[in-house]
C-alpha positions as CSV (number, residue, x, y, z in Angstrom):
1,M,0.0,0.0,-0.1
2,D,1.2,3.6,-1.0
3,K,-0.1,6.4,1.3
4,S,0.5,8.9,-1.3
5,Q,-2.8,7.2,-2.8
6,I,-4.8,8.4,0.4
7,R,-6.6,11.9,-0.4
8,E,-8.4,14.0,1.4
9,H,-12.2,12.8,1.6
10,M,-11.8,9.4,0.8
11,K,-13.9,7.1,2.5
12,V,-12.9,4.6,4.8
13,V,-14.8,1.0,5.6
14,G,-14.1,-1.7,7.9
15,S,-13.5,-5.3,6.5
16,D,-17.0,-5.6,7.2
17,G,-18.3,-2.8,4.6
18,R,-19.6,-0.5,7.3
19,S,-18.4,2.9,7.1
20,I,-15.8,4.5,9.8
21,G,-15.5,7.6,8.1
22,S,-13.4,9.7,5.6
23,V,-9.8,10.7,5.5
24,D,-8.9,14.5,6.6
25,K,-5.1,13.7,5.9
26,V,-2.4,11.4,6.4
27,E,0.2,12.1,9.6
28,G,3.3,9.9,9.9
29,D,1.9,6.5,9.5
30,K,-1.6,7.2,10.4
31,I,-4.9,8.4,8.8
32,K,-6.4,10.9,10.6
33,L,-10.1,11.1,10.0
34,S,-12.5,13.8,9.5
35,K,-14.3,15.1,13.1
36,S,-17.2,16.2,11.0
37,G,-18.5,12.2,10.4
38,S,-17.7,11.2,14.1
39,A,-20.0,11.0,16.6
40,D,-17.7,12.9,19.5
41,G,-17.1,15.5,17.1
42,Q,-13.3,14.6,17.6
43,H,-10.5,13.6,15.1
44,H,-9.6,10.0,15.2
45,F,-6.6,7.8,14.0
46,I,-6.2,5.1,12.1
47,D,-2.8,2.8,11.9
48,L,-1.8,2.6,8.0
49,A,-0.8,-1.0,8.8
50,D,-4.5,-1.7,9.1
51,V,-5.4,-0.7,5.4
52,A,-5.8,-3.9,3.1
53,D,-6.8,-2.5,-0.2
54,I,-7.4,1.1,-1.9
55,K,-9.8,0.5,-4.4
56,N,-12.2,3.2,-6.0
57,D,-11.8,6.3,-4.0
58,E,-12.6,3.7,-0.9
59,I,-9.9,2.6,1.7
60,R,-10.9,-0.7,3.1
61,L,-9.2,-1.9,6.3
62,S,-8.4,-4.9,7.6
63,K,-10.5,-5.1,10.3
64,N,-13.8,-4.2,11.4
65,R,-15.3,-0.8,13.4
66,T,-14.7,-0.8,17.2
């Protein structure tokens, strides 16, 4: 996975296909999710190591939403 493929506003989904949020930006080895899509109004982070695939402007993770 090449982190340069990750762009702002891309949809992030868990391995079960459920939406997790959208990308705000990449910071180091983490994806920072937009706080506008968060239930608690806070930014959340996902490790790049958890990205299983990037296809059709969608990032699919190797694990489910928790």
